[in-house]
C-alpha positions as CSV (number, residue, x, y, z in Angstrom):
1,M,160.9,-43.0,38.9
2,G,163.7,-44.9,37.2
3,Q,165.2,-48.5,37.6
4,L,168.1,-48.9,39.7
5,V,170.6,-51.7,39.0
6,I,172.9,-52.7,42.0
7,V,176.0,-54.7,41.9
8,G,177.9,-55.8,44.7
9,T,178.5,-58.9,47.2
10,V,175.6,-61.0,48.7
11,A,177.4,-62.6,51.6
12,F,177.5,-64.0,54.8
13,D,179.4,-61.8,57.8
14,A,180.5,-63.1,61.3
15,I,180.9,-59.9,63.2
16,E,182.3,-59.0,66.8
17,T,182.2,-55.6,68.5
18,P,182.8,-54.6,72.1
19,F,178.9,-55.2,72.5
20,G,178.6,-58.6,71.2
21,K,179.2,-61.2,68.6
22,T,177.3,-63.2,65.8
23,D,177.6,-66.4,63.8
24,K,177.2,-66.1,60.3
25,I,174.6,-63.7,59.6
26,L,173.6,-61.9,56.2
27,G,175.7,-59.2,54.7
28,G,177.5,-58.0,51.5
29,A,177.5,-54.3,50.1
30,A,174.7,-55.4,47.5
31,T,172.5,-56.4,50.3
32,Y,173.0,-53.3,52.2
33,I,172.5,-51.3,49.1
34,G,169.4,-53.0,48.2
35,L,167.5,-53.1,51.3
36,S,168.2,-49.4,52.1
37,A,167.0,-48.3,48.4
38,A,164.3,-50.5,48.9
39,Q,162.9,-47.7,51.3
40,F,161.9,-45.5,48.1
41,N,159.8,-48.3,46.4
42,V,162.3,-48.2,43.6
43,D,162.1,-50.8,40.9
44,S,165.4,-52.4,41.5
45,A,167.7,-55.7,40.7
46,I,170.6,-57.4,42.3
47,V,173.4,-58.6,40.4
48,S,175.6,-61.0,42.4
49,V,176.4,-64.5,43.0
50,V,176.0,-66.9,46.1
51,G,176.4,-70.7,46.7
52,N,174.0,-73.5,47.1
53,D,174.4,-73.1,51.1
54,F,172.5,-69.4,50.6
55,P,169.0,-69.8,52.6
56,Q,166.0,-69.1,51.0
57,E,164.7,-67.2,53.8
58,Y,167.4,-64.5,52.6
59,L,166.2,-64.8,49.1
60,D,162.7,-64.4,50.2
61,L,163.8,-61.4,52.5
62,L,165.1,-59.5,49.3
63,S,162.0,-60.4,47.2
64,E,159.5,-59.1,49.7
65,R,161.4,-55.9,49.4
66,N,160.5,-55.7,45.6
67,I,164.1,-56.5,44.6
68,D,164.4,-58.2,41.5
69,I,166.9,-61.1,42.0
70,S,166.9,-62.7,38.5
71,G,170.6,-61.3,38.5
72,L,171.5,-63.2,41.4
73,E,173.5,-66.2,40.5
74,I,173.3,-69.4,42.5
75,V,176.2,-71.7,42.1
76,N,175.0,-75.1,42.9
77,D,178.3,-76.7,44.1
78,G,179.6,-73.6,45.3
79,K,179.8,-71.6,48.9
80,T,178.8,-68.0,49.3
81,F,181.5,-65.5,49.9
82,F,182.4,-65.1,53.7
83,W,183.8,-62.2,55.7
84,S,184.5,-62.1,59.6
85,G,185.8,-59.3,61.4
86,R,186.5,-57.6,64.7
87,Y,185.8,-54.2,65.8
88,H,187.7,-52.2,68.5
89,F,185.9,-49.9,71.1
90,V,186.9,-47.2,68.7
91,M,184.9,-48.7,65.7
92,N,186.3,-46.9,63.1
93,T,189.0,-49.4,63.3
94,R,188.8,-53.3,62.7
95,D,190.5,-56.5,62.2
96,T,189.7,-58.9,59.3
97,L,189.6,-62.0,60.6
98,A,188.6,-64.4,57.6
99,T,187.6,-63.6,53.9
100,E,186.8,-66.5,51.8
101,L,186.0,-65.4,48.1
102,N,184.2,-69.0,47.2
103,V,182.0,-68.2,44.3
104,L,182.9,-64.4,44.2
105,A,186.3,-65.8,42.8
106,D,185.0,-66.4,39.4
107,F,181.9,-64.1,39.5
108,N,181.1,-63.0,35.8
109,P,178.0,-60.6,36.2
110,I,175.2,-60.9,33.9
111,V,172.7,-57.9,33.9
112,P,169.0,-59.1,33.4
113,E,167.8,-57.9,30.1
114,A,164.7,-56.2,31.6
115,Y,167.4,-53.6,33.5
116,K,170.1,-53.1,30.7
117,K,168.3,-49.6,30.1
118,A,168.0,-48.8,33.8
119,E,168.6,-45.0,34.5
120,V,170.8,-45.6,37.8
121,V,173.7,-48.0,38.3
122,M,175.0,-48.4,41.6
123,L,178.5,-50.3,41.6
124,G,179.0,-51.6,45.2
125,N,182.4,-52.8,46.2
126,L,183.9,-55.3,43.9
127,H,186.8,-55.8,41.7
128,P,187.2,-53.0,39.1
129,L,187.1,-55.4,36.2
130,V,183.5,-56.6,37.4
131,Q,182.3,-53.1,37.7
132,L,183.8,-52.4,34.2
133,G,182.0,-55.7,33.0
134,V,178.3,-54.2,34.3
135,I,179.2,-50.7,32.8
136,E,180.0,-52.5,29.5
137,Q,176.3,-54.4,29.7
138,M,174.3,-50.9,30.4
139,E,172.5,-49.0,27.7
140,N,173.2,-45.3,28.3
141,P,172.4,-45.3,32.0
142,K,171.7,-41.4,33.4
143,L,173.8,-41.7,36.5
144,T,176.5,-44.4,37.4
145,I,177.7,-44.5,40.9
146,L,180.9,-46.1,41.9
147,D,182.1,-47.3,45.6
148,T,185.5,-48.8,46.0
149,M,188.1,-49.2,48.7
150,N,191.7,-48.9,49.5
151,F,192.2,-52.9,48.8
152,W,191.8,-52.2,45.2
153,M,194.0,-49.1,45.1
154,D,196.7,-51.2,46.4
155,N,196.0,-54.3,44.2
156,A,194.3,-53.3,41.0
157,L,194.9,-49.3,40.5
158,E,195.1,-49.4,37.0
159,D,191.9,-51.2,36.7
160,L,190.4,-48.6,39.0
161,H,191.3,-45.7,37.0
162,K,189.5,-47.2,33.9
163,V,186.4,-47.7,36.0
164,I,186.7,-44.1,37.7
165,A,187.1,-42.5,34.1
166,K,183.7,-44.0,33.1
167,V,181.5,-42.9,36.2
168,D,179.6,-40.1,37.3
169,V,179.5,-40.2,41.1
170,I,182.4,-41.9,43.1
171,T,182.0,-42.5,46.8
172,I,184.8,-43.1,49.2
173,N,185.8,-42.8,52.8
174,D,188.5,-39.9,53.7
175,E,191.5,-42.4,54.1
176,E,190.9,-43.6,50.6
177,A,190.5,-40.2,49.0
178,R,193.7,-39.3,50.4
179,Q,195.5,-42.5,49.2
180,L,194.1,-41.8,46.0
181,T,194.9,-38.6,45.3
182,G,198.4,-38.2,47.7
183,E,196.5,-35.1,49.0
184,Y,195.9,-34.7,52.6
185,S,193.1,-31.9,52.2
186,L,189.8,-33.3,51.0
187,V,189.1,-30.4,48.9
188,T,191.9,-30.5,46.8
189,A,191.8,-34.6,46.9
190,A,188.2,-34.0,45.2
191,Q,189.6,-31.7,42.6
192,K,192.3,-34.4,41.8
193,I,189.6,-37.1,41.6
194,F,187.3,-35.0,39.2
195,A,190.3,-35.1,36.8
196,L,189.8,-38.7,36.7
197,G,186.6,-38.5,35.1
198,P,183.7,-38.2,37.8
199,K,181.4,-35.2,37.7
200,F,180.7,-35.6,41.6
201,V,182.8,-37.0,44.5
202,V,181.2,-38.1,47.8
203,I,183.7,-38.7,50.6
204,K,182.4,-40.4,53.8
205,K,183.7,-39.6,56.8
206,G,181.8,-42.1,59.2
207,E,180.5,-40.6,62.3
208,H,181.8,-37.1,61.3
209,G,179.1,-37.1,58.4
210,A,179.6,-36.7,54.6
211,L,181.1,-34.3,51.8
212,L,179.7,-34.0,48.6
213,F,181.7,-32.0,45.9
214,H,180.6,-30.7,42.2
215,K,182.9,-28.5,40.4
216,Q,183.3,-25.4,42.9
217,H,180.4,-26.3,45.2
218,I,180.8,-28.2,48.5
219,F,178.1,-29.5,50.8
220,S,178.8,-30.8,54.2
221,A,176.3,-33.2,55.7
222,P,176.9,-34.1,59.4
223,A,176.3,-37.4,60.9
224,L,173.5,-38.0,63.6
225,P,174.8,-38.3,67.1
226,L,173.6,-41.5,68.2
227,K,172.7,-43.0,72.0
228,S,174.0,-46.4,70.8
229,V,176.5,-47.7,68.0
230,F,176.2,-51.4,68.0
231,D,177.8,-52.3,64.7
232,P,179.1,-50.3,61.9
233,T,179.1,-53.1,59.2
234,G,177.7,-52.0,56.0
235,A,176.8,-48.4,57.1
236,G,178.9,-47.0,54.2
237,D,176.8,-49.4,51.8
238,T,173.5,-48.3,53.1
239,F,174.5,-44.8,52.9
240,A,175.1,-45.4,49.2
241,G,172.0,-47.4,48.9
242,G,169.8,-44.5,50.4
243,F,171.6,-42.3,48.0
244,A,171.3,-44.0,45.1
245,G,167.7,-45.3,45.9
246,Y,166.7,-41.2,46.5
247,L,168.1,-40.4,43.1
248,A,166.5,-43.2,41.1
249,K,163.2,-42.4,42.7
250,T,163.3,-38.6,42.1
251,N,165.2,-38.8,38.6
252,D,166.8,-35.6,39.5
253,F,170.7,-35.7,39.1
254,T,171.5,-32.0,40.1
255,F,173.9,-30.9,42.9
256,E,171.0,-29.8,44.9
257,N,169.1,-32.7,44.8
258,M,172.0,-34.6,45.7
259,K,172.3,-32.7,49.0
260,T,169.0,-33.9,49.9
261,A,170.1,-37.7,48.5
262,I,173.2,-37.4,51.0
263,I,171.0,-36.6,53.9
264,Y,168.6,-39.6,53.1
265,G,171.8,-41.9,52.9
266,S,173.1,-40.5,56.2
267,A,169.6,-41.1,57.9
268,L,169.4,-44.7,56.8
269,A,173.0,-45.3,57.7
270,S,172.1,-44.2,61.4
271,F,169.6,-47.1,61.3
272,C,172.1,-49.5,60.1
273,V,174.4,-49.1,63.1
274,E,172.0,-49.8,65.6
275,E,171.7,-53.8,65.5
276,F,173.8,-56.3,64.1
277,G,174.1,-56.9,60.3
278,T,170.8,-55.9,58.3
279,K,168.5,-56.3,61.1
280,R,167.4,-52.8,62.2
281,L,167.6,-51.6,58.3
282,E,164.9,-54.6,57.6
283,K,162.7,-52.8,60.2
284,V,162.7,-49.1,59.4
285,T,159.3,-47.5,58.9
286,D,158.4,-44.5,57.0
287,S,157.5,-43.1,60.3
288,E,160.6,-43.6,61.8
289,L,162.7,-42.3,58.8
290,K,160.7,-39.0,58.8
291,T,161.6,-38.5,62.4
292,R,165.0,-39.1,61.6
293,L,164.9,-36.7,58.9
294,Q,163.7,-34.2,61.1
295,Q,166.2,-34.7,63.6
296,F,169.0,-34.1,60.8
297,K,166.8,-30.8,59.8
298,E,167.1,-29.5,63.4
299,L,170.8,-30.4,63.6
300,T,171.8,-28.5,60.6
301,T,169.4,-25.4,61.1
302,F,170.2,-22.2,62.7
303,N,169.7,-18.4,62.7
304,I,172.3,-15.8,62.3
305,D,172.3,-12.1,62.1
306,L,175.2,-10.9,59.5
307,S,174.3,-7.1,60.0
C-alpha cells in the first residue's frame, strides 16, 4: 500500500437544493477526496489551508479517519474559504451565490516531509499554479492525478496546460472536456487531451456515469440509479477520492485496475449525494460499500449469444 497526498480546498459550504438548505457546513474538494479515500485505510495526508474559524470537531473528524493533517495550515487571523450555491430541480445545474476565498487567496502549499515520496498525488481543484507548486515538491510519484474545472480554462489556461503536461491522469467532466479541446465527441476530445501529456483521461458524466480512456482503449462505467438524490455537492471529488484511494491501496496503475477504481469511485459518489455535505460519506460502512459494488456488478453484467 502506498502513500497518498491530497491537495485541495478544506472549506465551509452553504447549500440549497429543492429538498432543503443548510447553514455553513463542512465542505471542500480535499475534504471529500480525503473522506472517500479513507474507505481504503490508505496512508494519506491533506495539504490545504483554513482559518482560525475552522472548528476543532472537523479537524478531529479528519484525524479520526487516519488522515494526516500536518499539512493543513491554520491561519490564526484568517477566515476559511466559503462557497454558497443553489441547485435547481435538475441538479446538474446550479447557481453560485457566494465565493469568499479568504485564506485561500494567499495559499502556499507545503507538503509534509514524510509525504514527499508518496506514490500517489491527487491534485484537487485549485489554481493550476498551486497544483504545480505541489508537483515540484514531490519526489518521483508513481501516479499524479489532476482534477480541474472550466473556471481555470477561462482564467488560467496557459498555467493549466503546464500542469496537465506533468500529470498521468486528468479527471474532468464532459462539458469541461469539450471546452478544453473544442471537440464535441468525447472520444476525439480524449485523444486531444492525450496530446497535452496525460496517459489516462477520465471524463465524468454525472448521473450518466464516467469514461476512462488510455491509448485506444475505452471503458464506460454507469452511474447507479438512485431513488434519492439530495445534494450533488462534492460527488465529483468523492469519485476522485475513491479512484485515487483504491489505486494507492492496490499500488497497481494499469488500465485494467483503473477500471475497478472507476467503479469504486462511482459507488462512493452514489453515497455522497444521499445527504447534505459530507454527512452520508462519513457513515459508509464496508458492508454498505460491498452491497453497492454488487449492485454495480449486476447493473453491468449480461449474457449475449453472438453465434
